[in-house]
C-alpha positions as CSV (number, residue, x, y, z in Angstrom):
1,X,0.0,0.0,0.0
2,X,1.4,3.4,-0.9
3,X,0.8,5.5,2.2
4,X,2.2,8.7,0.7
5,X,-0.3,8.7,-2.1
6,X,-3.2,8.2,0.4
7,X,-2.1,10.7,2.9
8,X,0.0,13.3,1.0
9,X,3.1,14.5,2.9
10,X,2.4,12.7,6.1
11,X,5.0,10.3,7.4
12,X,4.5,6.6,6.9
13,X,4.0,6.2,10.7
14,X,1.3,8.9,10.8
15,X,-0.4,7.3,7.8
16,X,-0.4,3.9,9.5
17,X,-1.9,5.4,12.7
18,X,-4.7,7.1,10.6
19,X,-5.5,3.8,8.9
20,X,-5.6,2.0,12.3
21,X,-7.9,4.7,13.7
22,X,-10.2,4.3,10.7
23,X,-10.4,0.6,11.3
24,X,-11.2,1.1,15.0
25,X,-14.0,3.6,14.0
26,X,-15.4,1.1,11.5
27,X,-15.3,-1.7,14.2
28,X,-17.1,0.6,16.7
29,X,-19.7,1.5,14.2
30,X,-20.3,-2.2,13.5
31,X,-20.7,-2.8,17.2
32,X,-23.1,0.1,17.5
33,X,-25.2,-1.2,14.7
34,X,-25.3,-4.7,16.2
35,X,-26.4,-3.2,19.5
36,X,-29.2,-1.2,17.8
37,X,-30.3,-4.2,15.8
38,X,-30.5,-6.4,18.9
39,X,-32.3,-3.7,20.9
40,X,-35.1,-3.4,18.3
41,X,-35.2,-7.1,17.7
42,X,-36.0,-7.5,21.4
43,X,-39.0,-5.2,20.8
44,X,-40.3,-7.6,18.2
45,X,-39.1,-5.8,15.1
46,X,-37.7,-8.1,12.5
47,X,-34.0,-7.8,11.6
48,X,-34.9,-7.2,7.9
49,X,-36.9,-4.1,9.0
50,X,-34.0,-2.5,10.9
51,X,-31.9,-0.3,8.7
52,X,-29.8,2.2,10.6
53,X,-29.7,5.7,9.2
54,X,-32.8,4.9,7.0
55,X,-35.6,3.8,9.4
56,X,-33.7,4.2,12.7
57,X,-33.0,7.8,13.5
58,X,-32.7,10.2,16.5
59,X,-35.7,12.2,17.7
60,X,-34.5,15.3,15.8
61,X,-33.8,13.1,12.7
62,X,-37.4,12.1,12.7
63,X,-38.6,15.7,13.0
64,X,-36.6,16.6,9.9
65,X,-38.3,13.6,8.1
66,X,-41.7,15.0,9.0
67,X,-42.4,12.4,11.7
68,X,-42.7,12.6,15.5
69,X,-41.9,10.0,18.1
70,X,-45.0,8.6,19.7
71,X,-45.6,9.6,23.3
72,X,-44.1,7.2,25.8
73,X,-41.7,5.5,23.4
74,X,-38.2,4.7,24.6
75,X,-35.3,4.6,22.2
76,X,-32.0,2.7,22.0
77,X,-29.6,4.7,24.1
78,X,-26.1,5.1,22.7
79,X,-23.0,7.2,23.5
80,X,-20.3,8.6,21.3
81,X,-17.3,10.7,22.1
82,X,-16.4,14.0,20.6
83,X,-12.7,15.1,20.6
84,X,-12.5,18.5,22.2
85,X,-9.0,19.2,20.7
86,X,-7.2,19.3,24.1
87,X,-6.8,15.6,24.3
88,X,-10.1,15.1,26.2
89,X,-13.2,13.5,24.8
90,X,-16.7,14.7,25.6
91,X,-19.5,12.1,25.8
92,X,-22.5,12.7,23.6
93,X,-25.6,10.7,24.5
94,X,-28.5,10.1,22.1
95,X,-31.4,7.8,21.6
96,X,-32.5,6.1,18.4
97,X,-36.1,5.3,17.4
98,X,-37.5,2.9,14.8
99,X,-40.0,4.2,12.3
100,X,-42.7,2.0,13.9
101,X,-42.3,4.2,17.0
102,X,-43.2,7.4,15.1
103,X,-46.3,8.9,13.4
104,X,-46.6,11.6,10.7
105,X,-46.2,15.1,12.1
106,X,-49.2,17.1,11.1
């Protein structure tokens, strides 16, 4: 693999670190999707009907789509970490809801 063509003037070591970080992010996303899938399957939703980023969104995501989460519904709670630039990471909590937990916003 030609790291310099992928990462410009970065050193080979820096490029390898960037590739490793990307692989970790991909693994974490896969784990997150597996958790989301198992959460909604436990609610009785078939696996084939669970498509993250399509029919599983945050509360605000559903509002943008013209839908609203039904009263009393609970979502799959997840946490992600945002780098603050000073070496510290801030936790960001959010809940995901399946389309079956929403209605059209009138």
